[in-house]
Phi, psi and omega in degrees: 000129180288166180297319180294320178295319178296318178298317179295321179297317179296321178297316180296323178295319178296319179297317180295318180295317179297318180299318179295315181295318182291326174296320178296318179299316179298321180292320177297318177300317180301311184287338178285319190249007185297333180283342193298310185246356183301324184293338178299331183291343180244022181305312180302321179292323179291323176301317178295316182296314186271345178065040180240173180290162179296322179296317179297315181292320178299319179293319180295316180298319183271008175298342177301330181293331175296314177298322179299315182295314182297313183292325179301316178291315185298316181292320179295325182279317192242009187264020183301326185270007185272125171290128186301306184301311179297319180298320182292309186289326178292319178300318180290325177293316178295327179305328181295338182290302177297329178297318178295317182294333177299333180286347187252344188269146172241010183255125186293326178293315177298319178303312181297319180294322177294325176294322175299316179299320176301316180299319178301315181291315182297316183292323177299312178297318180299310183295318179294326178293320177301318178295319180300314182296318182295330185267344187245004178230153174292170179302319179294316182289328182298320178301314179292323180295318178295322177297321178296320181293318178296321178297319176296325176297313178299318180298324179294326176299317183284298186292327179297314179295316181298314180295318181299313180296318183293312182294316180296322181291321185272324189237352179106164185293321181298315179297327178302311182291326177295325177297318180288331174297322177296323176295322177302314180293326176296320177297318178299316180295320180298315179295317181302318186271345188244330181272146178284151174292140189231175179273182183292164186264154163045075175282170176298156184286183188296340179269002177082011179286145175293159185300322183295325179293330182291342183289340181291328184296310178300324182289341178270355182265116183297324179297316179290322178300323177296319178296320178298318179295318180297316178301316178304312185289327180296310183286333172307312182287317183300310182287321177301324180285304190279353170279311191265347174293336177303319182290330175289325183290329181269349179271164175293145008269355184284315169051053180281149174280165179304319179295317179295328178298322177294320180295337178303330187282011164297348177296346178277348180302314178303326180296326179296333180272326185273328184301319177298347180272002184302322180298319179292320179298315180295321180292321183284321185255340189086158183297324182297304181289326180299311177295319181298315182292314183293321177286335172297320175299319180296324178296317176302316179299319179300318181295328178292339181289350181274353183277157178271006182264124182299313179302321180289321177298318179296319177298319178297317178298320179297320179292319178298315180297310182298315182295316182288322178295318178297314180298320179296319179295320178296315181296319179298315178297323180292324176300314182298319181285325183285322180279083182297333172222170183058038182294324180299315179295317179299317179294322179296317178295319179299313181296320179297316178296318180302308183285331174297323176298322178297318179295317179297319179297317181296323182284307187290317179292329175297319178296318178297318182298313182290329186264326187241320178123175188293321181300319177294324177299313181299317178300317179294319180294320176298318180297322179294318178294322176299322177295320178296319178297320179297318178296321181297337180294346177273351182286148178245147176288124182293150178295144181293000000 
């Protein structure tokens, strides 16, 4: 075998190994976050079961985002002694407990608290996985690994909703939650058998400062503060849209059945293809124009949701999903590049802001929906995206 042939063979082996690892990462991401938005697909059925308003049920379902925000901060601040692999699989195993209990409760307060507990577990696993990827891959591989993880996240939005609607429609709401508890345990087993045992998380930085002191630096950076605000506004719109559009889809004139409502979430398929391109969009347009263009697409999608035609509404949902996921990926990447040090703290603050925006969106848009109606919701969501685009105009393209 010649030297060139040997080099090519080694390259192909590396590509195959990377493909296998990145596929595994995407699957772990899917099993980590599949519970987060799946319950949105059965919102109308949950409103009937609990006998509460749509706004109340929407807030209870999205209470998981509060847990996501709290755990993201807590792990970043106090998780230095946590072994990544053990932390991830234990979090996913514990996640199965509140998921199972959701199948048994008829109390809306207990339901909301269990969703918070789910968020705590999911965010802990998520944050530890981010640390694992940063520590176990080269700079070149980390970009692809993060793209794989985000793709798995997008897939969880799609398949989780589809599965939730199908199982709940055929076997009932209780069986639905038990099915997802089994997925939680599958994720724990997958991590246990596939990830290497690792060292503790988030040591003090090179100057020996404790992790908590490092959090002041990102908050003093105007560029990072803009990214935190953009993340807040993006998930505000995403959850505000995909929580309450369900009620429009089952109402006249669209009048979809629960099973058909689940099939609607094929609108996330384009996002699975476009989200990995976020790096190219950011490189070609810069973060300012990249966020502006992608959120502009989402605004077009929101306006399409006002039509009485199902195909046009589906196209609008696809645009909202693709635009917000792309913008979120661009903003996340910009945080990583801008925070030359204290990246763990910057990422933790970004995630906390991001999920806090989701909780705010579920609450405030729910109030608008119940009191004023869907058209007012769309107007409010468009205004929020316009604000995010305005904030993005302050971003600068990082030096090469």
